[in-house]
C-alpha positions as CSV (number, residue, x, y, z in Angstrom):
1,X,-129.5,83.4,48.6
2,X,-127.2,80.5,49.7
3,X,-123.8,79.2,48.8
4,X,-123.5,77.1,45.6
5,X,-124.0,73.4,46.3
6,X,-125.8,74.1,49.6
7,X,-129.4,73.0,50.3
8,X,-131.9,75.9,50.3
9,X,-135.1,75.7,52.4
10,X,-137.7,78.5,51.9
11,X,-141.2,79.1,53.1
12,X,-143.9,79.9,50.5
13,X,-143.6,83.6,51.3
14,X,-139.8,83.6,51.1
15,X,-140.0,81.9,47.7
16,X,-142.4,84.6,46.5
17,X,-140.1,87.3,47.9
18,X,-137.0,85.9,46.0
19,X,-139.0,85.3,42.8
20,X,-138.8,81.5,42.9
21,X,-142.5,81.0,43.2
22,X,-145.1,82.6,40.9
23,X,-148.2,82.2,43.1
24,X,-149.3,81.0,46.5
25,X,-152.7,79.6,47.2
26,X,-154.5,76.9,49.2
27,X,-157.4,76.7,46.7
28,X,-157.2,74.6,43.5
29,X,-159.7,76.8,41.6
30,X,-157.8,79.9,42.4
31,X,-154.5,78.4,41.2
32,X,-156.1,77.2,37.9
33,X,-157.7,80.6,37.3
34,X,-154.4,82.5,38.0
35,X,-152.6,80.4,35.4
36,X,-155.5,80.3,33.0
37,X,-155.7,76.5,33.0
38,X,-159.0,75.3,31.5
39,X,-160.8,72.6,33.5
40,X,-164.3,71.1,33.7
41,X,-164.4,70.2,37.3
42,X,-162.2,69.2,40.2
43,X,-162.8,65.7,41.4
44,X,-162.1,65.2,45.1
45,X,-161.6,61.6,46.0
46,X,-162.5,60.7,49.5
47,X,-160.4,58.2,51.5
48,X,-162.0,54.8,51.9
49,X,-162.6,53.3,55.3
50,X,-159.7,50.8,54.8
51,X,-157.2,53.7,54.3
52,X,-158.6,55.7,57.3
53,X,-158.3,52.6,59.5
54,X,-154.8,51.9,58.2
55,X,-153.7,55.5,59.0
56,X,-155.0,55.2,62.5
57,X,-153.4,51.8,63.1
58,X,-150.0,52.9,61.6
59,X,-149.8,56.2,63.6
60,X,-146.8,56.3,65.9
61,X,-148.9,56.3,69.1
62,X,-151.1,53.4,68.0
63,X,-148.1,51.5,66.7
64,X,-146.4,51.9,70.2
65,X,-149.6,50.7,71.9
66,X,-150.0,47.7,69.6
67,X,-146.4,46.7,70.0
68,X,-146.8,46.9,73.8
69,X,-150.0,44.9,73.7
70,X,-148.2,42.3,71.5
71,X,-145.2,42.0,73.8
72,X,-147.2,41.9,77.0
73,X,-149.4,39.2,75.5
74,X,-146.4,37.2,74.6
75,X,-145.0,37.5,78.2
76,X,-148.4,36.5,79.6
77,X,-148.4,33.5,77.3
78,X,-144.9,32.5,78.4
79,X,-146.0,32.5,82.1
80,X,-149.2,30.5,81.5
81,X,-149.4,26.9,80.5
82,X,-150.8,26.0,77.1
83,X,-152.0,28.4,74.5
84,X,-154.5,30.9,75.8
85,X,-155.5,34.5,76.3
86,X,-151.9,35.9,76.3
87,X,-151.1,34.3,72.9
88,X,-154.4,35.6,71.5
89,X,-153.7,39.1,72.7
90,X,-150.2,38.9,71.3
91,X,-151.4,37.7,67.9
92,X,-154.1,40.4,67.7
93,X,-151.6,43.2,68.8
94,X,-148.9,42.2,66.4
95,X,-151.4,41.4,63.7
96,X,-153.0,44.9,63.9
97,X,-149.6,46.5,64.0
98,X,-148.4,44.8,60.8
99,X,-151.8,45.0,59.0
100,X,-152.0,48.7,59.6
101,X,-148.5,49.4,58.4
102,X,-148.8,47.1,55.3
103,X,-152.2,48.6,54.3
104,X,-150.9,52.2,54.9
105,X,-148.0,51.4,52.5
106,X,-145.2,51.8,55.0
107,X,-144.0,48.3,54.6
108,X,-144.2,45.0,52.7
109,X,-144.8,41.5,53.8
110,X,-141.0,41.1,54.2
111,X,-141.1,42.9,57.5
112,X,-143.8,40.5,58.8
113,X,-141.7,37.5,57.7
114,X,-138.6,38.9,59.4
115,X,-140.6,39.5,62.6
116,X,-142.1,36.0,62.7
117,X,-138.7,34.4,61.9
118,X,-137.3,36.4,64.8
119,X,-140.0,35.2,67.1
120,X,-139.4,31.6,66.1
121,X,-135.7,31.9,66.8
122,X,-136.5,33.4,70.2
123,X,-138.7,30.4,71.0
124,X,-136.0,28.1,69.9
125,X,-133.6,30.0,72.2
126,X,-136.1,29.5,75.0
127,X,-136.1,25.8,74.5
128,X,-132.4,25.3,74.0
129,X,-130.3,26.1,77.1
130,X,-127.9,29.0,77.0
131,X,-127.8,32.3,75.1
132,X,-126.5,31.8,71.6
133,X,-127.0,32.5,67.9
134,X,-130.8,31.8,67.8
135,X,-131.4,34.4,70.5
136,X,-129.2,37.1,69.1
137,X,-130.5,36.5,65.6
138,X,-134.1,36.5,66.9
139,X,-133.7,39.8,68.6
140,X,-132.1,41.4,65.6
141,X,-134.8,40.0,63.3
142,X,-137.7,41.2,65.6
143,X,-136.2,44.7,65.7
144,X,-135.5,44.7,61.9
145,X,-139.0,43.6,61.1
146,X,-140.5,46.2,63.3
147,X,-138.3,49.0,61.9
148,X,-139.1,48.0,58.4
149,X,-142.8,47.9,59.1
150,X,-142.9,51.4,60.4
151,X,-141.0,53.0,57.6
152,X,-139.4,55.7,59.8
153,X,-136.4,54.4,61.8
154,X,-136.6,57.1,64.5
155,X,-140.3,56.5,65.4
156,X,-139.7,52.8,65.1
157,X,-136.9,52.8,67.6
158,X,-138.8,55.0,69.9
159,X,-141.9,52.7,69.7
160,X,-139.8,49.6,70.2
161,X,-138.0,51.2,73.2
162,X,-141.3,52.3,74.9
163,X,-142.9,48.9,74.2
164,X,-139.9,47.0,75.7
165,X,-139.7,49.3,78.8
166,X,-143.5,48.9,79.5
167,X,-143.3,45.2,78.8
168,X,-140.3,44.8,81.2
169,X,-142.2,46.8,83.9
170,X,-145.3,44.6,83.5
171,X,-143.1,41.5,83.5
172,X,-141.6,42.5,86.8
173,X,-145.1,43.1,88.2
174,X,-146.3,39.7,87.0
175,X,-143.4,38.0,88.6
176,X,-143.7,39.9,91.8
177,X,-147.5,39.7,92.3
178,X,-148.5,36.8,90.0
179,X,-147.9,34.0,92.4
């Protein structure tokens, strides 16, 4: 079918055609009956509300939206004096992003720690004049924390890119019309 040492990908019907698969079915009872496997009953476990919510929050579209909300909230917080609505929006956006991905099993607490450390370094960079090690390290840690949280590097980079582009656009609008 393929050269020795090469990866072989087959559909279910192709596997049946070449004798690799014995049976194809979407029904558990039909599979058990075909192979004469005795069973009492099939127990179907329903997903809990926590898992359903985690799946929604960790989907690529929702992750992009939550990252965007978090970054935009952070920008609003930077432009307004004191802690207020922007900081709250940012914490909620980032909190839901990381909570969804951690509950869905895509990441561990490490990604959140890296992200928060990166934000702290970026704040330090904002206080200290110039662009140096804290700023570069902060950017790297924020991106690393986000990529680790999503579990898939491609969708993570796409989500970060979209969030940064939208945040930059909103930042320009705030600077231009926010006077």
